[in-house]
N, C-alpha and C positions, 0 to 999 in steps of 0.2 A: 432700685431707687434708695437712696440714703435716707435715713430715718430722722435725721436732726442736723442742728446747726453745729455740732460737732462730731467727733469720731463716733460713728455707729458701726459696731463689731458685728460680722455675720457668723453666728455660732451655728456651723452646719452640724451634720451628723457624724462629724469626724471622730468625736468623743466616743460615740457609739462603735467604732470599728476597733477600739481597742478594749480588750476584756479588762474590767475593773482590776486596778492593781497590777496589770501585767507590764509594767514599765521595764522589766528586765528582757522583754522579748522584742523581737522586730517583726511588725507587722507589714505584711505584702498587701497593700489595697487592691491591688490588680486581681486577686484570687477571691476576694470577698464576695460571698453570694448572697442570694435574697433570705428572707427568714427561714429558719431550717424547718424542714418537713419531717413526716414519720420516716421518711427513707434517708438512708446514710448519704451524707454529702459526697459528690464525686468531683472534687476540685483537682486541677491539674497541680503538679508540685510546685510550691512557691520558689523553690531553689533546686537546681539539677545538680547532678555529680553522684559519684559512687557512695558518698557518705550521708545521702538522704535517709532520714529514718522516721519512722512514726508508729505509733500504736502500742509502744511498750509502757510498762509501768516505771522504768528507770532508763537512764541513759545508757546506750549500747556501747560495748566495750570498743568498738573499733573507732570511736571519736574521741579524740583527746581533749578532755574538758578538765578545768579545774574543779575543785571540790565546791566552789560557789556557784559555777555554772551548772554543775549537775544537779545541785540542790534547787537552783532556779528552774531547771527544766522538769525536775520531778514535781515541783509545786504547780507548773502549769498542766502537767498530766493529770494530777490529782484535781485540779480545777475542773479540766475538761470532763472527767469521770463524774464530778459532782453536778455539773451542769446536765449531763444526760440522765443522772439520776433524777434530777427535778424537772424533766419532761422535755428538754432540748435533744431529741434523739438524734438529729443529723449532725451534731458538731463532732468532728474527729479530733484525735489527739494531735499535739504540736508535732511539727517535723523537725527533724535535727539535721544541721549540716555543719561543715567545718567551721564556718564563721558565725555560728549562733543557731538560733531556732525561730521559726515563723509560726504564726497562728493561722490556721486556715478555717473557712466556713463560717466566719464572723459575719452576720447580716449587716448590709448597709442600713436597712431600717429594722431595728429589733422590735419584735412584737412583745405583748404582755407576758407571754411565757418566757421569753428571754430575759426580761427585766426582773420577773420574780426569780428565776433560777439565779440570775447573776447576784441579787441581794441575798439569796440563801447562802451562796457559795463565797461571798467575799471574806467570810472569816478565814478562809484558807491562806489568802494573801496577808491578812491582819496577823494571823498567828505566825507567818513565815517571817514577818517583817524583821530586819536586823535591829539591834539595839543601838543607839547612839552613846556617847560618852557619859550621858547622864543617867543610863539604864532605861529610858524610855523607848518604846518602840516607834518606828517611823510610820505606822498605820495612822489611818484617817478614821474617825468617828463621826458619823451624821448626827447633827443635833437638830431636833425639831422643836422650835419654840412654843408654837401652837398660839393661843389667843388670837389677837386680832392680825397676825403675820398671815401673808399670803401673796401669791404671785399676781401678775396682771390679769390672768384668766380666772382667779378665785381659787386655783390649786394650791397644794400645800408647799409652804416655803421652809427651806431648811438651810442651814450652814454646816460647814465641816470643821471639825477640831483635829489638830495634830498636837497631842500632849508630849512636850519634851521638858526642856528647862524652864521651870516656872516663874523664873526672874527676868526671862527674855522673850517677848510676844511679838509677833506680827499680825496684825489685823489687816488682812488682804480684801479689798474691795474689788471685786472682778469687773471686767467690762461686760457688756452684753447689749449694747445699742440702746436707742431711745425711740420714742414714737410720739407723734403729736397730732394725728388725725385718723379717719377711719381706714384709709389705705396703709398707712404706715404701722398702725396698731393691730391689724387684723391677726386673728390667731391662726396663722397658717405657716407650714413649712417645718417647724421643729419636729413634728412627729411623722411626718411624711418624706423625709428626705429632700424636700425642697429648700427654696432659698427663704429665709425669715428676715424680716426687717430688724428684729430685735429678739432678744430672750424673753418670752412671755410665761415661761415656766422653768422649773429646774431639770427639764428633761435632759438627761444625757451629762449632767453635771458629774464631775468625778476628779478633784484635784490629784488623785493618785496617778492619773494617766499624764500628767504634765511634766515637763522637764524643767531646765533651768533652775530657778531658785527653789523649786519643788523637788528637786533631785537631791535628796537629804544624804545619800551614799557618796556623792560626788565630793572628792578632796578639793578644798578650795572654795566651797560654798560658804559665803559669809553668813548665812542664815542655816547652816547645817544643824546647830543644836537648839535652835529657837523652837518654841510653841508656835502654832498657828491657828488663827480662826480666819477660815476662808469663806468670805460672804458673797454668794453669787448675785448677779443683777438680774432680777426676771420681772421687773415693773416698768421698764421704759423711762426712768425719771432720774437717772444719775444718782440713785440711792438717796433721793432727798424729798421724794413726793409723800403725800398723805392726803389723798382725794379719790372719790369715786367719779369717773368722768365718763359720761355717756356721748360716743362719737357717732352713733347712729342707733335706730331702733334695735338693730341687731348685735350691736357691739358696745358693751359696756367695760370699761377698764379700770382695775384697780391699781390707781399709781400709789403704791403703799411701800415705796423704797425705804423712806425714813422709818416708818413703823419696823419693818424687817431689820434695818441696821441698828436701830435702838435696842432691839432685842439681844443682837450680838454684842452691843456695847454693855448692858446690862450682865451678860454671861461674863465678859471680859472682867468687869470689876468684881463679880462675885467670886469667880473661879481662880483669879490671879490677882489677888490684892497686895501680894508683896513684890509685884513686877518693878524691877529696877528700869527696865527699858521696854517701851513700847514702839514699834515701828508700824505706822499707818501707811500701807502701800496701796497705791491704786492705779489701776490699769484702764486706760482711755476714760470712758464716762465715770469709772471708779476714781479716776484721778481727779476729776472735776470735784468730786466731793470729799476727797481725802483731807484737805486742810481743816474743813468744817469737822469732820469727825477726830482730827487730831486735837483741835480744841477742845472738843467735849472729852475725850480721853484723858487729856491734862486736868480738865475738872474732876473727873470722877478719881483719877490716880495722881494726886499733886505730888507725890514723892517721886514718881517715875520720870525719866528722861524720855521725852516725846519726840519721835523723828517722823516727818511727813516726807514721803518719797513718792512722787506722782509721776506717771509715765504716759506720754503722748496725748496730752490736752493743752500744751502751751500756746496753741495757735488760737484757742476759742476767743472770739472777740467779746467784748464788753458793749453790747448793743443794748440800751434802754428799753427799746420796744421789744426786743425779743425776751429780755430779762422778764418783763412785766407780763407778756403775753404767754411764753411758754414755762418758764420756771415758776414764776408767781402764780400764773392764771390756770393754765391746763393741769400742772402738777401739783400745785399748792405748796411749793417750797418755801416760799417767802413766810409763811405762818410758822415754818420749823427753824428759822434761823436763831441761833442760840440768844439768849437775853443777856448779853455782855453789855457792859457800859459803854464800849466804844461803838457799839451798833446802834445807840440811841440816834433817832432821827432819821435813818436810813428808810428808804421806801423800796418797794418791789422793783422799781426801775434801777435802783443802785446795785441790786444783787446779781451781778454777772459772776463768771468764773474767775477773772483776776481778782475781784473784790473778796472772793472767799480766803484767798491766801493773805491779802492786805489785812482783814479783820482779824483773822486767826494770829498773825504776826504782832499786831498792835495789842490784841487781848492778852497774849503771853509771850513776850519776846524770848523766853527760854525754850520754846519749841524750835527745833531745827527743821527748816523747810528746804526741800530740794526737789528738782524736778529733771526728767530726762525727755528729751524729743529727737525724732529724726527731722531733719530740716525740711524735707517734702515727703513726709508721711503720705502714703498713697490714699489710705482711707480719709485721712483729713482733707486731701486735696479733692476727693469726691464730695466731702461735706461741705467745703467752701464753694464749689462750683454749684451745688445744689441752693446756695444762699445768693448766687450771682456775684460771688466774689471770684477773684483771679486766683487760681491755685498756685501759681508761680509766685504768688507773694506770701506764701506760708511763712517762710523763714523771716521775712519782715515783720509779721504780725507776731511770731514767737519773741523775737527780740524786742518789739515794742511793748508786749505785755509784760516782759521782765523789767524792762526800764519803768514802767508805770508803777509796778509792785515796789521795786527798790526805791523809786523816787518817793513813795509813801512812808518811807523810813523802815522798811522791812527787808531783812537779808534773806535772799533766795539763792541757794547754791544751784548750780545748773551745769547740765551736760548735753550738749547739742552734737548729735552725730550726722554725718553726711548721707545723703541718699533719701531713697523713697520707700524704705522698708516700713513695716509695721509689726508690733509685737516683740516685747524683749524679756519679760519676766519669766515668761513659760517656755523659753527656747533656749537651745545651748548657746545662741549667740551673746546671751548675757555676759558668757566668759570669753567671748571672741572679739567683741567689739573695742577697737582702739582708736583713738583720735589724738593726733600730736604726740604720739608716745605715751599716752596715759590709756590704760585699761580701764573699762567701766567697772569691772569687778573690784579692781584695786581702789578706785574712786569710792565706791559704795563702802568697802571695807573701812576705808578712813573715816567715811562719815558715821559709821557705827561706833567707831572706836573714840569718836568725839573729837577727831582731829581733822575737819573737813579741809579739802584740798581746793585750790584754785578752780574757778569756773573753767570747764573745757568747752571749746566752741570750734567747729570745723572751720578751716580756712577755704578749702575746696568742697564746698556744700551741694553741688549739684546733684540731681538724681543719678543713680546708676543706670 
C-alpha cells in the first residue's frame, strides 16, 4: 500500500546488505546469508573461476590488481577482521576475482551484534577514504543533534556530514515515504526485512553506500568537492511536521520532520558561515520540502547563492482538502511555514507542494529553483492511483504544476525525462540520462555554474 498522496519510497533492508563504506566492492545479494552465528559462514563462492581468492590479509599475487584496487581489497579484509573481533564470528573475508571482489556472509537482516560491530569498525573506511582536491576526506561523520529531535517511533535522529570545501555545501533532504493512518504509520518492516510503508527510524541509513552524486571519487561528479549534510527522512511528514499524533491506542507517531530538519539548518549556519553556495537537493518527499528549506537557508546565509534542486515530486497535486487534512492537520506543517511577508493571509488549505515553490520564489527571487522528474515515475503512479487519480495523467500533472508556478511569476528550471523509472540522485543513471541530446549531469553542472540551460522535456515520454 502506498503511504501518501505523493511518492512514498520503500526503504528496504538493501542498505544493510552493503558493509558501511564498502562502495568499492561488488555485493552479490544472491549469497547473502542470515544473521551470523558462532559457526563460520559456508557460502558458495559469489564468482567462479581459477582466480577466486579469499582469506588472505592481502591481495594474492596471481590476480592483476592496480595499486588502488589492492588497497581497497586490503581495507575490506581489515574490516572483516575487525567485525569478527567485535563478535560477528561467522563473517568471512572478501573473495577476490579477476573482475573485482565480492563480500559474502552479509546478513539480510542484521542483528544488534552486527550493527554494533559495524559502528565500531567504520573508522577503517573513514581512515582509508581518499582526499579530494581541498584536502578533506570523503568519509562521513554521523551527527546526533539531540534535544527534541527524534524519529517517528521516538528513536534517535541523526544526520550525516561530509566535510570538504566549506564554501560549497549540499543540504540533501532524503526521501523515505510518508504516512497518514494507523496502517501506513505502523512501525513494521524496517528491522525485520519486511516491507515498510515509510522510514520510521534511521535504521540502515548510510550515505557512504550510495552511488550517483555521492560517489565523490567519480570523475565528472558536479558535487565532487562539495561538503554535504545528508538529512534522512524518518518521520513520515516530508520533513515539515511538528506534532505528536495518536493514530490508535497502540500507535503514537512523532511527526517531527521540521524539528529534525531545523537542527540540520542550524548546524549548516554554524559550521558553514562562509558558504558561497548552498544547494538544497531533495529526493521525492524531500523534494516537496526542498524549496521551503531553500528559502530558510537564504534567510540564514544571505550572502550565499542558494540553489534548490528537487527530484521526483513534480506531479504532486495542489488539493486544498488534502493540504489542510494531511499537511496542516495530521503533520502540523502549516504552523511551520516561514513568517515571510509574501505568506500573509495564506491558510492551511493554500499550502500544497506547488505553493512551496511559488512562495519561496516570491520571497527571494535570487534563489535558483529547479526540478527533475520522470514523466511516468512508477512510484508516483502508484501514489496517484491510491488517490483515485489516473496514473496515465502524471505527465499532464507535472506540466500543469510547472505552468502554475511560472504563472505566479516564479522561474522554475526543469528537466523531464521519459519513462517510468524512479530514483536519480543515488544511482549511476544520474550520469547516463540524456534527453534531446542534453545529459542531466551537464544540465546540473551549468545550473551550479550560474548559467542555467533551457528546460529539457522529453518528446516521446511514454513509459519504457
